[in-house]
C-alpha positions as CSV (number, residue, x, y, z in Angstrom):
1,X,19.1,22.3,-24.3
2,X,16.2,21.1,-22.1
3,X,14.2,22.8,-19.6
4,X,16.4,21.9,-16.4
5,X,19.6,22.9,-18.2
6,X,18.0,26.5,-19.4
7,X,16.7,26.9,-15.8
8,X,20.2,26.3,-14.1
9,X,21.4,28.2,-17.0
10,X,19.1,31.2,-16.1
11,X,19.7,31.3,-12.0
12,X,23.7,31.4,-12.8
13,X,22.8,34.4,-15.0
14,X,20.7,36.1,-12.4
15,X,23.6,35.5,-9.6
16,X,26.2,37.0,-11.8
17,X,23.7,40.0,-12.7
18,X,22.8,40.1,-8.7
19,X,27.1,40.3,-8.3
20,X,27.5,43.2,-10.9
21,X,24.6,45.3,-9.3
22,X,26.3,45.2,-6.0
23,X,29.3,46.3,-7.5
24,X,27.9,48.7,-9.4
25,X,26.3,50.2,-6.1
26,X,29.6,50.1,-4.5
27,X,31.0,52.0,-7.1
28,X,28.5,54.7,-7.2
29,X,28.5,54.9,-2.8
30,X,32.3,55.4,-3.1
31,X,32.2,58.2,-6.0
32,X,29.9,59.9,-4.2
33,X,31.4,60.1,-1.1
34,X,34.2,61.2,-3.0
35,X,32.3,63.9,-4.8
36,X,31.6,64.7,-1.1
37,X,34.8,64.9,0.3
38,X,36.3,67.2,-2.3
39,X,33.5,69.6,-1.6
40,X,34.3,69.6,1.8
41,X,38.3,70.2,0.8
42,X,39.7,66.6,1.1
43,X,41.7,65.2,-1.3
44,X,40.5,62.5,-4.0
45,X,43.5,60.4,-3.4
46,X,42.1,59.1,-0.3
47,X,39.8,57.3,-2.7
48,X,42.1,56.3,-5.7
49,X,43.1,52.7,-6.3
50,X,47.1,54.0,-7.1
51,X,47.1,56.0,-3.7
52,X,50.2,54.0,-2.4
53,X,52.1,54.3,-5.8
54,X,51.3,57.4,-6.3
55,X,52.3,58.7,-2.8
56,X,56.0,56.8,-3.5
57,X,56.1,58.6,-7.0
58,X,55.5,62.2,-5.6
59,X,58.0,61.7,-2.8
60,X,60.9,60.7,-5.5
61,X,59.6,63.0,-8.3
62,X,57.9,65.4,-6.4
63,X,54.7,65.6,-8.4
64,X,51.8,63.0,-8.2
65,X,50.0,61.4,-10.6
66,X,48.0,62.5,-13.5
67,X,45.5,59.6,-13.4
68,X,42.9,59.0,-10.8
69,X,41.1,55.7,-10.5
70,X,38.7,54.6,-7.8
71,X,39.6,52.5,-5.7
72,X,38.2,49.0,-5.6
73,X,36.3,47.3,-2.1
74,X,37.1,43.4,-1.8
75,X,34.8,41.0,-2.7
76,X,32.9,39.0,0.1
77,X,34.5,35.6,0.8
78,X,31.3,34.1,-1.0
79,X,31.4,36.2,-4.0
80,X,35.0,34.8,-4.0
81,X,33.9,31.7,-3.9
82,X,31.3,31.8,-6.4
83,X,33.8,33.9,-8.5
84,X,36.4,31.2,-8.8
85,X,34.0,28.1,-8.9
86,X,32.9,29.3,-12.5
């Protein structure tokens, strides 16, 4: 590997780490919003990734889900293009 290839590989790795950092920061903010909402009496279901599926199940069976998972925000178009180009 020559110097140029190493520099390109390093730049790509930095871009990947920046995307990971942005996603982690977004998750932390949404977890904090969820916790703040629960403190004020809101349901954590508003932040759940499976909210729609759970509500359908609750409607038919009368009970909700046992597992909760933080929903994710869609990537921006630039990030989507970058991730699919790899």
